[in-house]
Structure formats: C-alpha cells, structure tokens
N, C-alpha and C positions, 0 to 999 in steps of 0.2 A: 255476152249480150250487153249492149249499152243503152238500149231503149226499153222502157217499161210499158206493158199493156195495161191500161186503166180499165177496171171492171168492178162490178158489184157482185160478181159470181165466182164461185170456185167449182163449178160443175165440170163434167168431163169435156164438154165442147170448149170451154175457156182454157182448160189445161192443155188440150190438144193444140189449140191455136197458138198459145204461148210457146209451147215446145216446138211445133212445126215451123214457127217463124223466128226462132232463136231470139226470143224476147225474155225480159225479166217480168215479174208480176207486180202490179200495183193495184191492190184489192181493197175494197171497202172493209174496214176491220170487222164489222159485225158478221160478215160472210166467211171470215177466215176459219180454217180448220187445221188441225195438226196434220191430217192426211195430206192436205194440199201443200203445206209447207214442206213436208217430207218428200213428196213427189218432186217439187221444184228443186229442192236441194239435191236430191238423187240425180237430177239432170243438170246440175251446175248452175242453176238459176238463182237470182237474188229475189227475195220477197219483201216488198214494202206494203205497209197498210196505211190507209189515209183516214183523216178526220178522227184521230184518237185524241180526244180532248179531256180525258180524265186520267188520273194516276192509276185507278183501278183497271181501266181498259188497257193502258200501256203495260201494266204488269201482266195482264192476261195474254197480251200479244207476245211479250217476251217469253212467257212460259211455253207458248206454241213454237217459239224458235224463229220468229220473223227477224229479218236482217235490218230493216229500217222502219221508222215510224214517222209519219207526217202528222203534224198537229197544228191547231190554230192557237194553242195556249202553251206557253212555256212555264212549267212549274217544277 
C-alpha cells in the first residue's frame, strides 16, 4: 500500500476499512494500541501515528511498534 488512511480510531471498522482497501494506517497516537499495530503488521501494513509532540509519547509509540511518527516538534 502507498496511501495511508487517516483516522482517530483503532476500532474494528477502521481496521477492516484499511485492510479491505489495501491502505496503510495513519492514526492519532492517543488511540493507538499494540493489538492494532500487530494486526496491521500481520497484514503487511505500515503504521504511522500523528501529532506525537513529546519525547515520552514518541517512546510509547516506539514501544508499541509503530513504523512512523508524525510530529510538530523536532527534539
């Protein structure tokens, strides 16, 4: 997949839409779960999280296994 679906949700409907449409995931970081990351990776999808503007939040996302982080602050 080369396009990412932007969402604030990691619910079953969002996962199904992403997988059914051969998209990658671009999810608001506060919604991200390890289960969602694992499901996306099991299906060959890339997981990006957005608006990760603290080092603590970035570290949490890396622990969940996300592939990409979008941030407004470089530190």
